[in-house]
SEBA-148709 format. One line per field, with one value per residue (C-alpha): residue in three letters; x, y, z; residue number from 1. Coordinates in steps of 0.5 Angstrom, whole numbers. Example, Ala and Ser with C-alpha at 12.3 -4.5 7.8 and 13.67 -1.06 7.14 Angstrom:
2
aa [ALA | SER]
c1 [25 | 27]
c2 [-9 | -2]
c3 [16 | 14]
i [1 | 2]
end
This chain:
326
aa [MET | ILE | ARG | ARG | THR | LEU | LEU | ALA | THR | ALA | LEU | ALA | THR | GLY | LEU | CYS | PHE | ALA | ALA | GLY | ALA | GLN | ALA | GLN | THR | LYS | TRP | ASP | LEU | ALA | SER | ALA | TYR | PRO | THR | PHE | ASN | PHE | HIS | SER | GLN | ASN | LEU | ALA | GLN | PHE | ALA | LYS | ASP | ILE | ASP | GLY | ALA | THR | LYS | GLY | ALA | LEU | LYS | ILE | THR | VAL | HIS | SER | GLY | ALA | SER | LEU | PHE | LYS | GLY | PRO | GLU | ILE | LYS | ARG | ALA | VAL | GLN | GLY | GLY | GLN | ALA | GLN | ALA | GLY | GLU | PHE | PHE | MET | VAL | SER | PHE | GLN | ASN | GLU | TYR | PRO | ILE | PHE | GLY | ALA | ASP | GLY | LEU | PRO | PHE | LEU | ALA | ALA | ASN | TYR | ASP | GLU | ALA | PHE | LYS | LEU | TYR | GLN | ALA | GLN | LYS | PRO | PHE | LEU | GLN | LYS | LYS | LEU | ASP | GLU | GLN | GLY | MET | VAL | LEU | LEU | TYR | ALA | VAL | ALA | TRP | PRO | PRO | GLN | GLY | ILE | TYR | THR | LYS | LYS | PRO | VAL | GLN | SER | ALA | ALA | ASP | LEU | LYS | GLY | MET | LYS | TRP | ARG | VAL | TYR | SER | PRO | THR | THR | ALA | ARG | ILE | GLY | GLU | LEU | VAL | GLY | ALA | GLN | PRO | VAL | THR | ILE | GLN | GLU | ALA | GLU | LEU | SER | GLN | ALA | LEU | ALA | THR | GLY | VAL | ILE | GLU | GLY | LEU | ILE | THR | SER | SER | ALA | THR | GLY | ALA | ASP | ASN | LYS | LEU | PHE | GLU | ASN | LEU | LYS | TYR | TYR | TYR | ASN | VAL | GLN | ALA | TRP | ILE | PRO | LYS | ASN | ALA | VAL | VAL | ALA | ASN | LYS | ARG | ALA | PHE | ASN | ALA | LEU | ASP | LYS | ALA | THR | GLN | ASP | ALA | VAL | VAL | LYS | ALA | ALA | ALA | ALA | ALA | GLU | GLU | ARG | GLY | TRP | LYS | GLU | SER | ARG | ALA | VAL | ASP | ALA | LYS | SER | LEU | ALA | ALA | LEU | LYS | ALA | GLY | GLY | MET | GLN | VAL | GLU | ALA | PRO | SER | ALA | GLN | LEU | LYS | ALA | ASP | LEU | ALA | LYS | VAL | GLY | GLU | THR | VAL | ILE | LYS | GLU | TRP | THR | ASP | LYS | ALA | GLY | ALA | ASP | GLY | LYS | ALA | VAL | LEU | ASP | ALA | PHE | LYS | GLY | GLY | LYS]
c1 [124 | 129 | 131 | 132 | 136 | 140 | 141 | 143 | 148 | 151 | 151 | 154 | 160 | 161 | 162 | 167 | 171 | 171 | 173 | 178 | 181 | 181 | 185 | 190 | 196 | 201 | 209 | 214 | 221 | 227 | 234 | 240 | 242 | 241 | 235 | 240 | 244 | 243 | 241 | 235 | 233 | 233 | 229 | 224 | 223 | 222 | 216 | 214 | 214 | 210 | 205 | 204 | 204 | 199 | 195 | 196 | 194 | 201 | 204 | 211 | 213 | 221 | 224 | 231 | 237 | 236 | 229 | 225 | 231 | 238 | 243 | 245 | 237 | 234 | 235 | 232 | 226 | 224 | 226 | 221 | 216 | 217 | 218 | 215 | 221 | 228 | 235 | 242 | 249 | 251 | 258 | 256 | 253 | 258 | 259 | 252 | 253 | 260 | 256 | 254 | 261 | 263 | 263 | 267 | 273 | 279 | 281 | 277 | 273 | 277 | 271 | 264 | 263 | 267 | 263 | 256 | 259 | 260 | 253 | 251 | 255 | 252 | 245 | 242 | 246 | 243 | 236 | 236 | 239 | 234 | 228 | 230 | 230 | 223 | 225 | 225 | 231 | 228 | 234 | 242 | 246 | 253 | 257 | 262 | 269 | 272 | 278 | 282 | 281 | 286 | 289 | 296 | 300 | 300 | 305 | 305 | 301 | 306 | 303 | 297 | 299 | 296 | 291 | 284 | 281 | 273 | 270 | 263 | 264 | 268 | 273 | 274 | 276 | 280 | 284 | 285 | 288 | 293 | 296 | 296 | 291 | 286 | 279 | 273 | 266 | 262 | 256 | 255 | 250 | 255 | 261 | 262 | 261 | 266 | 271 | 270 | 271 | 277 | 274 | 277 | 283 | 282 | 277 | 276 | 269 | 267 | 267 | 260 | 260 | 266 | 262 | 255 | 259 | 264 | 270 | 274 | 272 | 276 | 281 | 286 | 287 | 283 | 287 | 283 | 285 | 279 | 279 | 272 | 265 | 260 | 253 | 246 | 241 | 233 | 229 | 222 | 219 | 216 | 210 | 208 | 210 | 206 | 200 | 200 | 196 | 200 | 199 | 202 | 207 | 209 | 209 | 214 | 219 | 218 | 220 | 225 | 229 | 228 | 231 | 237 | 239 | 238 | 242 | 248 | 248 | 248 | 253 | 258 | 256 | 256 | 263 | 266 | 261 | 264 | 271 | 270 | 266 | 272 | 277 | 273 | 272 | 280 | 282 | 288 | 285 | 291 | 293 | 296 | 303 | 306 | 308 | 301 | 298 | 303 | 302 | 294 | 295 | 298 | 293 | 288 | 290 | 290 | 283 | 280 | 284 | 281 | 274 | 274 | 276 | 270 | 265 | 266 | 262 | 258 | 264 | 268 | 262 | 261 | 268 | 268 | 262 | 265 | 272 | 269 | 265 | 271]
c2 [315 | 311 | 307 | 314 | 316 | 310 | 311 | 318 | 317 | 311 | 315 | 321 | 316 | 313 | 320 | 322 | 315 | 317 | 324 | 321 | 316 | 321 | 326 | 321 | 323 | 317 | 318 | 314 | 315 | 312 | 310 | 307 | 304 | 298 | 298 | 298 | 304 | 310 | 314 | 309 | 309 | 316 | 316 | 311 | 315 | 321 | 318 | 316 | 323 | 325 | 320 | 322 | 329 | 329 | 324 | 319 | 325 | 324 | 317 | 316 | 309 | 308 | 304 | 302 | 298 | 301 | 297 | 302 | 306 | 305 | 310 | 314 | 314 | 317 | 324 | 324 | 320 | 325 | 331 | 327 | 325 | 318 | 318 | 324 | 324 | 321 | 321 | 322 | 322 | 330 | 329 | 324 | 330 | 335 | 334 | 337 | 343 | 344 | 346 | 339 | 337 | 342 | 337 | 332 | 337 | 333 | 336 | 342 | 341 | 337 | 335 | 335 | 342 | 345 | 340 | 343 | 350 | 348 | 345 | 352 | 355 | 351 | 351 | 357 | 355 | 348 | 350 | 355 | 349 | 344 | 349 | 350 | 343 | 342 | 339 | 342 | 340 | 337 | 336 | 333 | 329 | 327 | 321 | 319 | 322 | 318 | 314 | 309 | 301 | 297 | 290 | 292 | 297 | 304 | 308 | 314 | 315 | 312 | 305 | 307 | 307 | 301 | 299 | 298 | 304 | 304 | 311 | 314 | 321 | 326 | 327 | 320 | 319 | 325 | 323 | 316 | 319 | 324 | 318 | 313 | 308 | 305 | 308 | 304 | 306 | 302 | 303 | 301 | 296 | 292 | 293 | 286 | 283 | 287 | 286 | 279 | 278 | 283 | 288 | 293 | 293 | 299 | 305 | 311 | 311 | 312 | 307 | 306 | 304 | 299 | 296 | 296 | 292 | 288 | 290 | 287 | 280 | 282 | 288 | 288 | 296 | 302 | 309 | 314 | 320 | 323 | 326 | 329 | 329 | 328 | 328 | 325 | 330 | 328 | 332 | 332 | 333 | 341 | 339 | 334 | 338 | 344 | 340 | 339 | 343 | 348 | 344 | 338 | 342 | 345 | 338 | 336 | 341 | 340 | 333 | 334 | 339 | 334 | 329 | 333 | 334 | 327 | 325 | 329 | 327 | 319 | 320 | 322 | 316 | 311 | 313 | 311 | 304 | 303 | 303 | 299 | 294 | 294 | 292 | 287 | 284 | 283 | 290 | 294 | 301 | 306 | 313 | 315 | 316 | 323 | 321 | 319 | 325 | 330 | 326 | 327 | 334 | 336 | 332 | 335 | 342 | 340 | 338 | 344 | 349 | 345 | 345 | 352 | 354 | 350 | 352 | 360 | 365 | 360 | 356 | 362 | 365 | 358 | 358 | 365 | 364 | 357 | 360 | 367 | 362 | 358]
c3 [353 | 357 | 350 | 347 | 352 | 352 | 344 | 345 | 350 | 346 | 340 | 343 | 346 | 339 | 336 | 342 | 341 | 333 | 334 | 339 | 334 | 328 | 333 | 334 | 330 | 328 | 327 | 325 | 327 | 324 | 327 | 325 | 332 | 336 | 341 | 347 | 344 | 349 | 343 | 342 | 349 | 349 | 343 | 346 | 352 | 348 | 345 | 351 | 354 | 348 | 349 | 356 | 355 | 349 | 352 | 346 | 341 | 338 | 338 | 335 | 334 | 334 | 329 | 331 | 328 | 321 | 321 | 317 | 313 | 313 | 316 | 310 | 308 | 314 | 313 | 306 | 308 | 313 | 308 | 303 | 308 | 308 | 315 | 320 | 324 | 324 | 327 | 323 | 324 | 322 | 320 | 315 | 311 | 311 | 304 | 303 | 308 | 312 | 318 | 319 | 320 | 325 | 331 | 327 | 326 | 330 | 336 | 336 | 342 | 347 | 352 | 353 | 356 | 349 | 345 | 348 | 346 | 339 | 339 | 341 | 336 | 330 | 332 | 329 | 322 | 323 | 324 | 318 | 314 | 316 | 315 | 308 | 307 | 310 | 317 | 324 | 329 | 335 | 339 | 338 | 343 | 343 | 342 | 347 | 344 | 338 | 339 | 335 | 334 | 331 | 331 | 332 | 336 | 334 | 336 | 331 | 324 | 320 | 323 | 320 | 313 | 309 | 314 | 311 | 315 | 316 | 315 | 316 | 314 | 309 | 315 | 317 | 310 | 309 | 316 | 313 | 306 | 310 | 314 | 308 | 310 | 305 | 307 | 306 | 308 | 312 | 316 | 324 | 322 | 318 | 322 | 326 | 319 | 316 | 321 | 321 | 314 | 314 | 310 | 315 | 320 | 324 | 325 | 329 | 333 | 340 | 346 | 346 | 338 | 340 | 346 | 343 | 337 | 341 | 337 | 342 | 339 | 332 | 335 | 340 | 342 | 343 | 343 | 347 | 343 | 344 | 337 | 337 | 340 | 334 | 335 | 332 | 330 | 331 | 326 | 324 | 317 | 318 | 314 | 319 | 325 | 323 | 322 | 329 | 334 | 338 | 345 | 341 | 338 | 345 | 348 | 343 | 344 | 351 | 351 | 346 | 351 | 356 | 351 | 349 | 357 | 359 | 352 | 354 | 361 | 359 | 354 | 359 | 363 | 357 | 356 | 362 | 362 | 355 | 356 | 362 | 357 | 352 | 358 | 360 | 353 | 353 | 349 | 351 | 353 | 352 | 352 | 345 | 345 | 345 | 337 | 335 | 339 | 335 | 328 | 329 | 331 | 325 | 321 | 325 | 323 | 315 | 316 | 320 | 315 | 309 | 312 | 314 | 306 | 304 | 310 | 308 | 312 | 316 | 318 | 320 | 324 | 328 | 329 | 332 | 336 | 339 | 340 | 343 | 348 | 351]
i [1 | 2 | 3 | 4 | 5 | 6 | 7 | 8 | 9 | 10 | 11 | 12 | 13 | 14 | 15 | 16 | 17 | 18 | 19 | 20 | 21 | 22 | 23 | 24 | 25 | 26 | 27 | 28 | 29 | 30 | 31 | 32 | 33 | 34 | 35 | 36 | 37 | 38 | 39 | 40 | 41 | 42 | 43 | 44 | 45 | 46 | 47 | 48 | 49 | 50 | 51 | 52 | 53 | 54 | 55 | 56 | 57 | 58 | 59 | 60 | 61 | 62 | 63 | 64 | 65 | 66 | 67 | 68 | 69 | 70 | 71 | 72 | 73 | 74 | 75 | 76 | 77 | 78 | 79 | 80 | 81 | 82 | 83 | 84 | 85 | 86 | 87 | 88 | 89 | 90 | 91 | 92 | 93 | 94 | 95 | 96 | 97 | 98 | 99 | 100 | 101 | 102 | 103 | 104 | 105 | 106 | 107 | 108 | 109 | 110 | 111 | 112 | 113 | 114 | 115 | 116 | 117 | 118 | 119 | 120 | 121 | 122 | 123 | 124 | 125 | 126 | 127 | 128 | 129 | 130 | 131 | 132 | 133 | 134 | 135 | 136 | 137 | 138 | 139 | 140 | 141 | 142 | 143 | 144 | 145 | 146 | 147 | 148 | 149 | 150 | 151 | 152 | 153 | 154 | 155 | 156 | 157 | 158 | 159 | 160 | 161 | 162 | 163 | 164 | 165 | 166 | 167 | 168 | 169 | 170 | 171 | 172 | 173 | 174 | 175 | 176 | 177 | 178 | 179 | 180 | 181 | 182 | 183 | 184 | 185 | 186 | 187 | 188 | 189 | 190 | 191 | 192 | 193 | 194 | 195 | 196 | 197 | 198 | 199 | 200 | 201 | 202 | 203 | 204 | 205 | 206 | 207 | 208 | 209 | 210 | 211 | 212 | 213 | 214 | 215 | 216 | 217 | 218 | 219 | 220 | 221 | 222 | 223 | 224 | 225 | 226 | 227 | 228 | 229 | 230 | 231 | 232 | 233 | 234 | 235 | 236 | 237 | 238 | 239 | 240 | 241 | 242 | 243 | 244 | 245 | 246 | 247 | 248 | 249 | 250 | 251 | 252 | 253 | 254 | 255 | 256 | 257 | 258 | 259 | 260 | 261 | 262 | 263 | 264 | 265 | 266 | 267 | 268 | 269 | 270 | 271 | 272 | 273 | 274 | 275 | 276 | 277 | 278 | 279 | 280 | 281 | 282 | 283 | 284 | 285 | 286 | 287 | 288 | 289 | 290 | 291 | 292 | 293 | 294 | 295 | 296 | 297 | 298 | 299 | 300 | 301 | 302 | 303 | 304 | 305 | 306 | 307 | 308 | 309 | 310 | 311 | 312 | 313 | 314 | 315 | 316 | 317 | 318 | 319 | 320 | 321 | 322 | 323 | 324 | 325 | 326]
end
């Protein structure tokens, strides 16, 4: 009798463990940024929160530093189910859908509060487009404002003429064209090498990217023009998300909301820290001259008009919602 009871208990325990193991779902989340980057750290906390909330039922492994897929490949990988989730830089996909590039429009959103209002205006359109593409928008977080890095002093747009100019989106490429620079497409993971070998001489990017990649080792000037405040979107494959039970879906949504709030707050703090790091590295961090601001504002007007023409009704609706909310 005792032996039978022990066997039955062991069998039941084994079945429970088997059921638990079978119930566990594993996701891979691809990211292009270094582990120490604040976006990557936020992703790690997001995964940890979900692990805790679901008691290990959903395990998310974050693959940072483009270790699973390169930056430009991540969105397509999630869409096709090669990764269950991923993070992508929205403005890089403006040619695919103009609304992805709304937060890269020059001088449209001048600060974090305005950038968040722009996100709220974009969000319904982003959710709809991503749903059509087989994905779910989990959350989005802003990078610090974008500034100009150069080897030589820049007092006007004319000083950018002929410069080998790193681009990462249609907007940055168009700005390069408008100021007479030579646009060169370089992903963040390749930045340091491109600068060291002279492939590029200047770029527009955030203070965080500058500090992360120690741009002060190759460039001398940073002009804090605060051109725009772009965002990373974190998405899940819709089929993978729908396969989760309701409780797990709710846990993911709740963790995503917390990650979004945490990320925006951290972005502000990172901007201040990164500017200090650039200065400590020997870079001259300066406000743009009045002439450079005026030149860039004129370029911005051209870029926004061209974007609005391409974006059609959706673009007009986003801009109307944004301006109405200001």
